[in-house]
N, C-alpha and C positions, 0 to 999 in steps of 0.2 A: 200237685206234688207236694207232700207234706215235708217238714223240716229235717225229720229223721230219715227220709229216702235217700237223702244225699250223704249220711252218716253210716259209720259202721258200729255195729254192737260190740261190746267188750269181747264177744267170742269171735266175731269176724277180725277184730284187731289182733286177738290171739293167734288166729289161723294166718293172718299175713305176715306176723312178725316172727311166728314160732315160739313165743313167749307165753308161759302157761298164765291163765287168767288170774290165779292167785297173785302172780308176781305183778302183773298189771295193778290189782287193786292195792297191792302194798306200795308200788310206786306213787299211787294216788295219796296214800296216807302218809307218806314222806312229804308231799306237796310238790312232787317233780313231774307228775303226769295229770294235768287237768283235763277231765272231759270236756268236748265241745258244748254238750247238752245233756242235762239229767231230766229225765221224764218225772214231773212232779207227782204224778198218781202212782207210777210204779216203781221209780227209783232207778230206771235201768239207766246206763251211762251209754254215751255215743260218741264218736271220735271220727275225726276227718281223715283224709289220706295223709297229711302232713304229721300226725300223731305217729305214724309209722317211723318217720324220720327221727323223731323225738326218741321214740323207744329204741332205736337202732343205735343212737349216741349213748343212751342210758347203758345199754348192752357193752359198749366199747369200755365204759367204766367198770362194768363188772368184770370183764376179760383182764383189765389192767389193774385190778384192785384198787382203783380209786373209791374211796369212801362216796357213797351215794348221796349223803348229805352234803358233800361238796358239789353235786351236780347243777345246783342253781347258779353257780359260777359260770357256768358255760351256755346256760339257756337264757336266751334274751327274749322273752315271749312278747314283750311290747314292740320289738321290732321284728319278730317272726324270725330270729335268727339263732343259730347254733355257733357259738365261739369255738370252732374246731382248732384254731391256732392255740388257745390256751388249753384246751383239753389235752393236745399233743405234747405241750410242753410240760403240763403237770403229770401225764403219763410218763414221759421221758424220767422225770425226777423220781417217781414212785417206782419205776423199773430199775434204776440204777440203784436205789436203796434196798429193793428186794436182792439184786443181784449182789450187792455186799453182805446181805444176811445169808444168803445161800452160800457164799464163799466161806463165811465165818462157819457155818454148819458144816461144810465139807472138811474144813480144817480140823474142826473139833472131832467129827468121826474117825479121821486119819489118825488124831492123837490118841484115841480110843484103841484102835486097832493096834497102833504101835505099842500101848501099854499091854494089850493082852498077848501080843507076840513076846514082849519082854518077859512077861510072867512064864510063858512057855519055856523061855531058856532054863529056868531055875531047875528043869527037869535033867539037864545035862550038867550043871555045876551049881553049887552051893554059894559061890560068889561071883559077882560080874561088875565090870565097870561100864558106866553108860555117861552119855553127855546130856546135860539138862539144860533147859533156858533159865535165863534170869527171871525171877518173879518178885513182884512187891506184895509183902503180905501183912495184914492186919493181925497183930499178935497181943495176946494177953497172958499174963504170968500163970502157969499152972503147974504142980507138982506131982500129979498122979499119973494114970495110965490111961490109954484109949479103950476104956471098957467101965461099964457100971453107972449108977445114977449121977455119982460126982461128975464123971466126964461128959454126960448128957447134958446135965445143968450148966456145966462150964462152957459147953459148945453153943447151947441157946443163948447165953451171955454175951458170947463172942458175936454172935450174929446179930443180936440186938444192938450191940455198939457200933457194928459196921452199918447198919440201917441208920442208926441215930447220926452218924457222922456224913450221911448224904452220899456215901460210896456205894459201890456195886460189888457185890461178893462173887468170886467165881465158884469153881467146883474142886479145886485143888486144896485139900486141907488135911491137917495132921498135927505133929507135934514136932517142935524145934528145941534143940539143945545147943547151947552156945557155952563155950568155955575160953575165957581169956584170962591170961596172967593167973591161972589157978582159980579163978572165980566162976562157978557154974550156974547158968539159969536155964530154966525150962519155960516154954510156951506152948499154948496153943495158937494155930494160925489158920488163916483161910487166905487165899490170894485175893487181888483186888484186880478187876477188871479194867481195861484201858479206861481212863479218865482225864478230863481236863483240869481236874482239880490240882492245886500244888500240895503234892502227897508231903512235902516237908513241914506242913501245916500240923500234921497228924504224928505225933511221937510214938504212936503206937505201930506205925508202919516200919516193918524191918525189911531190907533187902535181902532175899536168898540169892546168892550170886550162881549166875551160870557157868558151866564148865564140866568138868570131869568128877564123878562121884564113884566111890567104891560101895558097892550094894550087896546087902544079904537079907535073907527073909526069916521070919520066925511065926510060929503059930500064936504067940503071945506078943503084946505090946512091951517092949523091953528097952525104950529108949533111956531109961533111967541106968541101965546097965550097958548101954552101947559104948562108951569109952573104953571100958574093959573088954567088951567083944572085938572092937576094932584094934585094940592094942598088939594083938599078935601081928598086924600088919603094918605097924609104924614103930621106927626105933626111937623116934624123939617123943617128948611130951608137949608138942607145940599146942598153940590154941586149935579148938576144934569147933566145927559147926556140923551138927548131925540132924538129918531129917528122918521122920519116921510117918509114913503114910500106909493107908490100906491098899493092898496090891490088887489091881484090878485084872481078874482072871475071866476066861469065857464062861464059866460056872461060877459066878460069883456067890460065895456064901456070906451073905449079910449077917447072920447070926454069929457065924465064926470065921471070921475074915482072916486073911493072911497079912502079916504086916512085913513092910519092906523098910530097912535101915539104910540110910544112905549118908556116907561120910564124905564130906567135901575134900577133895585133893588140892590143897592150896600149893 
């Protein structure tokens, strides 16, 4: 009986495991599936019955999204062992992280749906009141409108500043108008995602408060005229915080967006 009579060809291992030959060859390239014997003349690979268990463990990693480059941590070839305890513990960690990402994506999709539903309400009224969450935003002074080359250049500059600061930008962006004691300032802003960094180290960060906002829409960027637009709804000339963002509609027109003005109700 020759040595290879007790071994499986790569095709035989493929049939036993249900894993395509291309995948088995890929596992060998990664250094996690070594054949028991390679024929010197033909280059054919041969495997033992025990290789089926190794391939099975590799497939567990594939199912759990454990990077295959990590598989060597669980395969103790010198002892003929697979460390399933470590594989399960690592798999639980990866799964928990995946669940967190899925939950974040679900919440993000829900927020997009809420924005589209809110946009539909403007078909019934030109002004609405809505409750918005608190946000920390990276801001740069900007005195133009949300249109044209100057705006695009300023937005690129804003994103570059956020990247250089080591922070992670979110998707909520637009313009911010602040008026305190008669002094008016306007900014471009983009929200900052959750971070462990001490945001007080960044003077460019402005907290846009959560709470009630009076909102209206326009076909043009009109934040520079917004204090006068909202003046009809307020008797006093108190401090102002006004936000302008592009309104997310079901059929979003990125060439001609609709803008929403939001005046904070202090």
